[in-house]
C-alpha positions as CSV (number, residue, x, y, z in Angstrom):
1,M,-0.1,-0.1,-0.1
2,A,1.3,3.3,-1.0
3,D,0.5,7.0,-1.6
4,V,1.0,8.0,-5.0
5,T,1.1,11.5,-6.5
6,L,-0.5,11.9,-9.8
7,T,1.1,14.4,-12.0
8,R,-0.8,17.1,-13.6
9,V,-0.1,17.5,-17.2
10,S,-0.5,21.0,-19.1
11,L,-2.7,21.2,-21.9
12,T,-1.0,22.5,-25.0
13,E,-2.4,24.0,-28.3
14,A,-1.9,20.7,-30.0
15,G,-3.1,18.7,-27.1
16,P,-1.4,15.8,-25.2
17,E,-1.8,12.0,-26.5
18,L,-4.1,11.0,-23.9
19,E,-4.0,7.2,-23.4
20,S,-0.3,7.1,-24.3
21,H,1.1,10.2,-22.3
22,A,4.0,9.4,-19.9
23,S,1.9,10.6,-17.1
24,V,-0.7,7.9,-17.7
25,V,-0.8,6.0,-14.3
26,A,-2.1,2.6,-14.0
27,L,-4.2,2.6,-10.8
28,T,-3.9,-0.5,-8.4
29,T,-6.0,-1.8,-5.5
30,G,-4.3,-1.0,-2.2
31,N,-2.8,2.3,-3.4
32,T,-4.2,5.6,-2.7
33,Y,-3.9,8.3,-5.5
34,Y,-3.7,12.2,-4.8
35,Y,-3.4,15.1,-7.4
36,D,-2.9,19.0,-6.7
37,N,-6.1,20.9,-6.6
38,K,-5.1,24.1,-5.2
39,D,-6.6,25.9,-8.0
40,G,-9.5,23.6,-8.6
41,L,-8.8,23.4,-12.4
42,P,-7.8,19.7,-13.0
43,L,-9.7,17.4,-15.4
44,V,-9.4,13.6,-14.8
45,Y,-9.4,11.1,-17.8
46,L,-10.2,7.6,-16.8
47,F,-9.2,4.9,-19.0
48,F,-10.7,1.3,-18.4
49,S,-9.3,-2.0,-19.6
50,G,-12.2,-3.8,-17.6
51,A,-14.5,-3.5,-14.8
52,A,-13.5,-1.3,-11.9
53,T,-15.1,1.4,-9.6
54,V,-13.0,4.6,-9.1
55,T,-13.8,6.6,-5.8
56,I,-13.2,10.0,-5.3
57,E,-13.3,10.9,-1.5
58,T,-15.6,13.8,-0.4
59,P,-14.2,14.9,3.0
60,F,-16.7,17.6,3.1
61,T,-19.1,17.8,6.0
62,A,-21.9,20.4,7.2
63,V,-23.9,20.5,10.2
64,G,-22.5,16.9,10.9
65,A,-23.7,15.7,7.7
66,A,-21.1,14.1,5.3
67,L,-21.4,14.3,1.4
68,G,-21.1,10.8,-0.2
69,D,-18.2,9.9,-2.1
70,V,-18.1,10.1,-6.1
71,T,-17.9,6.9,-7.5
72,V,-17.3,6.2,-11.5
73,V,-18.2,2.7,-12.5
74,G,-16.7,1.4,-15.7
75,G,-17.9,-1.5,-17.1
76,G,-15.5,-2.6,-19.5
77,A,-12.3,-2.4,-21.8
78,G,-12.3,0.6,-24.0
79,E,-14.4,2.7,-21.7
80,K,-13.3,6.3,-21.2
81,Y,-14.2,9.1,-18.9
82,L,-13.7,12.8,-18.5
83,L,-14.3,13.9,-15.0
84,K,-15.3,17.8,-14.2
85,P,-13.1,19.7,-12.1
86,R,-13.6,19.2,-8.3
87,V,-14.8,21.8,-6.3
88,R,-12.2,22.7,-3.6
89,K,-14.3,23.2,-0.7
90,Y,-15.9,19.9,-1.1
91,Y,-13.3,17.6,-2.6
92,N,-9.8,18.8,-1.2
93,Q,-8.1,17.0,1.5
94,T,-6.3,19.3,4.2
95,D,-3.5,19.5,2.0
96,D,-5.1,20.7,-1.2
97,T,-5.1,17.4,-2.7
98,V,-7.9,15.1,-4.1
99,K,-8.1,11.4,-2.8
100,I,-8.6,8.8,-5.5
101,T,-8.7,4.9,-4.9
102,T,-9.8,2.0,-7.2
103,D,-11.2,-1.5,-6.2
104,A,-9.7,-3.1,-9.4
105,N,-6.6,-3.1,-11.5
106,N,-8.3,-2.2,-14.5
107,V,-8.2,1.6,-14.7
108,S,-5.5,4.2,-15.6
109,A,-5.7,7.9,-14.9
110,L,-4.6,11.0,-16.4
111,V,-4.8,14.6,-14.7
112,V,-4.7,17.5,-16.9
113,V,-5.1,21.2,-16.5
114,P,-5.7,24.0,-19.0
């Protein structure tokens, strides 16, 4: 079990090669992934090679009630998801990162900022 930092990739005029970019990380169960969200700008691309559920932790609580975590369920190979930026108030950990985990080794992630 390890904490892994996902590197943010800046968009260029030509755009990055998404699935084959050097910063694409194969997510594995047991590891916890974090990306910097100080500015609230990152988009997260998820590339599935099989069934998996990715969870984005929502640590925010208001008046003792917690918001539910966000889950993205990928059903199979070739599925791709683009996730919108996460609102800092709701999704950031105390160190201004967003926390991601997965329940299967069938998904890769790329964090992109404009």
